[in-house]
N, CA, C and O atoms as a GROMACS GRO file, in nm:
protein
  248
    1MET      N    1  13.038  13.218   8.385
    1MET     CA    2  13.052  13.284   8.495
    1MET      C    3  12.932  13.324   8.520
    1MET      O    4  12.870  13.348   8.417
    2SER      N    5  12.840  13.350   8.669
    2SER     CA    6  12.778  13.358   8.695
    2SER      C    7  12.739  13.550   8.672
    2SER      O    8  12.840  13.616   8.649
    3VAL      N    9  12.657  13.599   8.674
    3VAL     CA   10  12.621  13.756   8.677
    3VAL      C   11  12.738  13.809   8.822
    3VAL      O   12  12.839  13.879   8.815
    4LEU      N   13  12.686  13.756   8.924
    4LEU     CA   14  12.748  13.826   9.033
    4LEU      C   15  12.919  13.818   9.040
    4LEU      O   16  12.989  13.886   9.114
    5VAL      N   17  12.956  13.737   8.962
    5VAL     CA   18  13.073  13.711   8.947
    5VAL      C   19  13.204  13.844   8.871
    5VAL      O   20  13.299  13.910   8.913
    6LYS      N   21  13.115  13.817   8.708
    6LYS     CA   22  13.058  13.963   8.644
    6LYS      C   23  13.111  14.100   8.664
    6LYS      O   24  13.200  14.171   8.619
    7ILE      N   25  13.002  14.106   8.764
    7ILE     CA   26  12.984  14.178   8.830
    7ILE      C   27  13.083  14.336   8.935
    7ILE      O   28  13.081  14.458   8.949
    8ASN      N   29  13.181  14.169   8.993
    8ASN     CA   30  13.267  14.169   9.101
    8ASN      C   31  13.375  14.251   8.994
    8ASN      O   32  13.428  14.361   9.010
    9HIS      N   33  13.388  14.127   8.847
    9HIS     CA   34  13.484  14.168   8.776
    9HIS      C   35  13.458  14.382   8.780
    9HIS      O   36  13.526  14.474   8.826
   10TYR      N   37  13.365  14.378   8.728
   10TYR     CA   38  13.345  14.528   8.694
   10TYR      C   39  13.391  14.594   8.723
   10TYR      O   40  13.467  14.671   8.665
   11LEU      N   41  13.332  14.579   8.915
   11LEU     CA   42  13.408  14.625   8.982
   11LEU      C   43  13.519  14.726   8.991
   11LEU      O   44  13.553  14.841   8.961
   12ARG      N   45  13.581  14.525   9.100
   12ARG     CA   46  13.718  14.610   9.018
   12ARG      C   47  13.827  14.640   9.000
   12ARG      O   48  13.926  14.675   9.065
   13GLN      N   49  13.771  14.602   8.804
   13GLN     CA   50  13.791  14.690   8.668
   13GLN      C   51  13.836  14.866   8.572
   13GLN      O   52  13.910  14.913   8.485
   14THR      N   53  13.687  14.916   8.707
   14THR     CA   54  13.647  15.051   8.736
   14THR      C   55  13.674  15.155   8.840
   14THR      O   56  13.677  15.278   8.827
   15ASP      N   57  13.692  15.080   8.948
   15ASP     CA   58  13.638  15.081   9.085
   15ASP      C   59  13.528  15.177   9.075
   15ASP      O   60  13.537  15.299   9.089
   16MET      N   61  13.422  15.108   9.048
   16MET     CA   62  13.322  15.177   9.087
   16MET      C   63  13.264  15.101   9.227
   16MET      O   64  13.315  14.998   9.271
   17GLY      N   65  13.119  15.188   9.307
   17GLY     CA   66  13.099  15.164   9.358
   17GLY      C   67  13.023  15.046   9.363
   17GLY      O   68  13.017  15.012   9.245
   18ALA      N   69  12.943  14.938   9.453
   18ALA     CA   70  12.818  14.849   9.437
   18ALA      C   71  12.694  14.949   9.402
   18ALA      O   72  12.632  14.929   9.298
   19ALA      N   73  12.650  15.077   9.508
   19ALA     CA   74  12.564  15.047   9.481
   19ALA      C   75  12.503  15.166   9.345
   19ALA      O   76  12.392  15.175   9.294
   20THR      N   77  12.674  15.270   9.313
   20THR     CA   78  12.642  15.306   9.178
   20THR      C   79  12.612  15.241   9.051
   20THR      O   80  12.541  15.282   8.960
   21PHE      N   81  12.701  15.096   9.066
   21PHE     CA   82  12.677  14.980   8.995
   21PHE      C   83  12.526  14.990   8.928
   21PHE      O   84  12.479  15.019   8.818
   22GLY      N   85  12.477  14.946   9.062
   22GLY     CA   86  12.328  14.902   9.035
   22GLY      C   87  12.248  14.989   9.003
   22GLY      O   88  12.128  14.978   8.979
   23ARG      N   89  12.328  15.097   9.003
   23ARG     CA   90  12.198  15.279   8.970
   23ARG      C   91  12.183  15.269   8.837
   23ARG      O   92  12.102  15.245   8.747
   24ARG      N   93  12.295  15.299   8.862
   24ARG     CA   94  12.360  15.334   8.687
   24ARG      C   95  12.297  15.229   8.556
   24ARG      O   96  12.250  15.260   8.447
   25ALA      N   97  12.329  15.044   8.644
   25ALA     CA   98  12.209  14.954   8.483
   25ALA      C   99  12.087  14.926   8.500
   25ALA      O  100  12.025  14.866   8.412
   26VAL      N  101  12.030  14.961   8.609
   26VAL     CA  102  11.924  14.944   8.623
   26VAL      C  103  11.853  15.008   8.758
   26VAL      O  104  11.739  14.987   8.800
   27ASN      N  105  11.949  15.088   8.809
   27ASN     CA  106  11.771  15.209   8.868
   27ASN      C  107  11.756  15.115   8.965
   27ASN      O  108  11.651  15.112   9.031
   28ASP      N  109  11.877  15.007   8.993
   28ASP     CA  110  11.834  14.959   9.226
   28ASP      C  111  11.979  14.983   9.284
   28ASP      O  112  12.071  14.902   9.282
   29SER      N  113  11.980  15.120   9.340
   29SER     CA  114  12.076  15.026   9.464
   29SER      C  115  12.098  14.961   9.502
   29SER      O  116  12.218  14.935   9.495
   30ARG      N  117  12.047  14.908   9.547
   30ARG     CA  118  12.072  14.693   9.655
   30ARG      C  119  12.121  14.626   9.568
   30ARG      O  120  12.202  14.539   9.598
   31LEU      N  121  12.081  14.651   9.427
   31LEU     CA  122  12.164  14.534   9.378
   31LEU      C  123  12.211  14.395   9.388
   31LEU      O  124  12.185  14.275   9.379
   32VAL      N  125  12.314  14.509   9.415
   32VAL     CA  126  12.464  14.384   9.448
   32VAL      C  127  12.417  14.351   9.549
   32VAL      O  128  12.326  14.269   9.542
   33ALA      N  129  12.442  14.382   9.630
   33ALA     CA  130  12.378  14.325   9.788
   33ALA      C  131  12.292  14.254   9.833
   33ALA      O  132  12.295  14.171   9.924
   34ASP      N  133  12.163  14.314   9.723
   34ASP     CA  134  12.070  14.241   9.776
   34ASP      C  135  12.124  14.092   9.655
   34ASP      O  136  12.078  13.990   9.707
   35LEU      N  137  12.190  14.060   9.542
   35LEU     CA  138  12.270  13.957   9.493
   35LEU      C  139  12.335  13.894   9.614
   35LEU      O  140  12.293  13.797   9.678
   36ARG      N  141  12.458  13.976   9.637
   36ARG     CA  142  12.528  13.960   9.732
   36ARG      C  143  12.449  13.792   9.886
   36ARG      O  144  12.465  13.680   9.935
   37ARG      N  145  12.399  13.869   9.883
   37ARG     CA  146  12.214  13.821  10.015
   37ARG      C  147  12.217  13.726   9.937
   37ARG      O  148  12.180  13.629  10.003
   38GLY      N  149  12.246  13.686   9.809
   38GLY     CA  150  12.083  13.540   9.775
   38GLY      C  151  11.994  13.617   9.648
   38GLY      O  152  11.944  13.533   9.573
   39ARG      N  153  11.986  13.656   9.637
   39ARG     CA  154  11.893  13.802   9.573
   39ARG      C  155  11.944  13.639   9.375
   39ARG      O  156  12.054  13.596   9.339
   40GLN      N  157  11.828  13.617   9.328
   40GLN     CA  158  11.835  13.545   9.195
   40GLN      C  159  11.737  13.539   9.101
   40GLN      O  160  11.635  13.472   9.086
   41PRO      N  161  11.814  13.658   9.018
   41PRO     CA  162  11.812  13.750   8.877
   41PRO      C  163  11.729  13.637   8.767
   41PRO      O  164  11.749  13.522   8.725
   42ARG      N  165  11.611  13.763   8.748
   42ARG     CA  166  11.614  13.659   8.593
   42ARG      C  167  11.650  13.700   8.479
   42ARG      O  168  11.760  13.755   8.480
   43ALA      N  169  11.609  13.695   8.402
   43ALA     CA  170  11.731  13.694   8.261
   43ALA      C  171  11.661  13.840   8.256
   43ALA      O  172  11.690  13.938   8.323
   44GLY      N  173  11.603  13.831   8.200
   44GLY     CA  174  11.577  13.968   8.187
   44GLY      C  175  11.690  14.118   8.253
   44GLY      O  176  11.740  14.212   8.193
   45LEU      N  177  11.694  14.078   8.399
   45LEU     CA  178  11.773  14.135   8.456
   45LEU      C  179  11.906  14.147   8.456
   45LEU      O  180  11.978  14.246   8.450
   46VAL      N  181  11.932  14.013   8.466
   46VAL     CA  182  12.077  13.971   8.374
   46VAL      C  183  12.089  14.020   8.254
   46VAL      O  184  12.199  14.074   8.263
   47ALA      N  185  12.051  14.039   8.147
   47ALA     CA  186  12.109  14.102   7.996
   47ALA      C  187  12.083  14.272   8.006
   47ALA      O  188  12.086  14.363   7.924
   48ARG      N  189  12.057  14.263   8.151
   48ARG     CA  190  12.079  14.450   8.108
   48ARG      C  191  12.187  14.476   8.164
   48ARG      O  192  12.274  14.553   8.123
   49ILE      N  193  12.187  14.394   8.292
   49ILE     CA  194  12.326  14.429   8.343
   49ILE      C  195  12.448  14.374   8.192
   49ILE      O  196  12.529  14.443   8.131
   50GLU      N  197  12.413  14.231   8.178
   50GLU     CA  198  12.529  14.228   8.065
   50GLU      C  199  12.520  14.325   7.970
   50GLU      O  200  12.589  14.279   7.879
   51ALA      N  201  12.480  14.430   7.935
   51ALA     CA  202  12.414  14.479   7.837
   51ALA      C  203  12.479  14.591   7.864
   51ALA      O  204  12.500  14.651   7.758
   52PHE      N  205  12.534  14.665   7.984
   52PHE     CA  206  12.536  14.763   8.106
   52PHE      C  207  12.697  14.702   8.094
   52PHE      O  208  12.784  14.737   8.015
   53ILE      N  209  12.702  14.626   8.175
   53ILE     CA  210  12.849  14.592   8.139
   53ILE      C  211  12.920  14.626   7.954
   53ILE      O  212  13.035  14.667   7.944
   54ALA      N  213  12.890  14.618   7.911
   54ALA     CA  214  12.953  14.548   7.776
   54ALA      C  215  12.946  14.655   7.718
   54ALA      O  216  13.020  14.667   7.620
   55ASN      N  217  12.865  14.760   7.753
   55ASN     CA  218  12.860  14.912   7.699
   55ASN      C  219  12.876  15.001   7.760
   55ASN      O  220  12.814  15.106   7.744
   56THR      N  221  12.995  14.973   7.874
   56THR     CA  222  13.044  15.102   7.932
   56THR      C  223  13.220  14.993   7.947
   56THR      O  224  13.311  15.075   7.933
   57SER      N  225  13.265  14.886   7.964
   57SER     CA  226  13.343  14.844   7.995
   57SER      C  227  13.470  14.949   7.914
   57SER      O  228  13.444  15.028   7.823
   58GLY      N  229  13.602  14.927   7.969
   58GLY     CA  230  13.700  15.029   7.877
   58GLY      C  231  13.713  15.113   7.862
   58GLY      O  232  13.812  15.149   7.799
   59ARG      N  233  13.584  15.234   7.927
   59ARG     CA  234  13.562  15.381   7.989
   59ARG      C  235  13.645  15.392   8.102
   59ARG      O  236  13.644  15.507   8.147
   60GLY      N  237  13.717  15.314   8.165
   60GLY     CA  238  13.786  15.366   8.246
   60GLY      C  239  13.684  15.418   8.448
   60GLY      O  240  13.573  15.373   8.473
   61ARG      N  241  13.745  15.490   8.525
   61ARG     CA  242  13.634  15.508   8.639
   61ARG      C  243  13.554  15.603   8.579
   61ARG      O  244  13.581  15.666   8.477
   62SER      N  245  13.459  15.611   8.642
   62SER     CA  246  13.302  15.683   8.632
   62SER      C  247  13.272  15.733   8.788
   62SER      O  248  13.167  15.790   8.816
   0.00000   0.00000   0.00000
């Protein structure tokens, strides 16, 4: 599963905005928009995103 698919799933589950997600996950409010436009994240960025998702899943709307 691609990181963008994981992010989109997380956004739907938490009702979090894309800019908020990017800012909280990796301090980049344009992250999701850039990924949707084709940005290819490096392994370290993917790891940070996945860690954020894993650590905040199940907390509900933030």
